[in-house]
C-alpha positions as CSV (number, residue, x, y, z in Angstrom):
1,M,-3.2,-5.2,12.0
2,F,-6.4,-5.5,14.0
3,R,-8.6,-4.9,10.9
4,S,-6.8,-7.6,8.9
5,Y,-7.2,-10.0,11.8
6,C,-10.9,-9.3,11.8
7,R,-11.1,-9.8,8.1
8,A,-9.3,-13.2,8.4
9,I,-11.9,-14.2,11.1
10,E,-14.7,-13.2,8.8
11,I,-13.3,-15.2,5.9
12,S,-12.7,-18.3,8.1
13,N,-16.3,-18.0,9.4
14,V,-17.7,-17.8,5.9
15,V,-15.6,-20.8,4.8
16,M,-16.7,-22.8,7.9
17,L,-20.3,-21.8,7.2
18,C,-20.0,-23.0,3.6
19,E,-18.4,-26.2,4.6
20,F,-21.1,-26.7,7.2
21,L,-23.9,-26.1,4.7
22,C,-22.3,-28.4,2.2
23,L,-22.0,-31.1,4.9
24,L,-25.6,-30.5,6.0
25,R,-26.8,-30.8,2.3
26,L,-24.9,-34.0,1.9
27,I,-26.4,-35.5,5.0
28,L,-29.9,-34.4,4.0
29,C,-29.4,-35.8,0.5
30,E,-28.2,-39.1,2.0
31,V,-31.2,-39.3,4.4
32,H,-33.6,-38.3,1.6
33,D,-32.2,-40.9,-0.8
34,C,-32.3,-43.5,1.9
35,I,-35.9,-42.8,2.8
36,K,-36.9,-42.6,-0.8
37,T,-35.3,-46.0,-1.7
38,N,-36.8,-47.6,1.4
39,A,-40.2,-46.2,0.7
40,E,-40.0,-47.3,-3.0
41,S,-38.9,-50.8,-2.2
42,T,-41.4,-51.4,0.6
43,G,-44.1,-49.4,-1.2
44,T,-43.8,-51.3,-4.5
45,R,-43.7,-54.7,-2.6
46,R,-46.8,-53.7,-0.6
47,G,-48.4,-52.3,-3.7
48,N,-47.7,-55.5,-5.7
49,M,-49.1,-57.6,-2.9
50,L,-52.2,-55.5,-2.7
51,F,-52.9,-55.1,-6.4
52,F,-51.7,-58.5,-7.8
């Protein structure tokens, strides 16, 4: 009984960890894409103003 309860806790912890990591990855990807697009849009505008 106790052993199966411990195993259930371990499984739920692993699932929670996976979900947390997936969420973290999504957030990091969103932030990265946001920074990248902002940098590209402002950088190309600035670059065009500087070079042309």
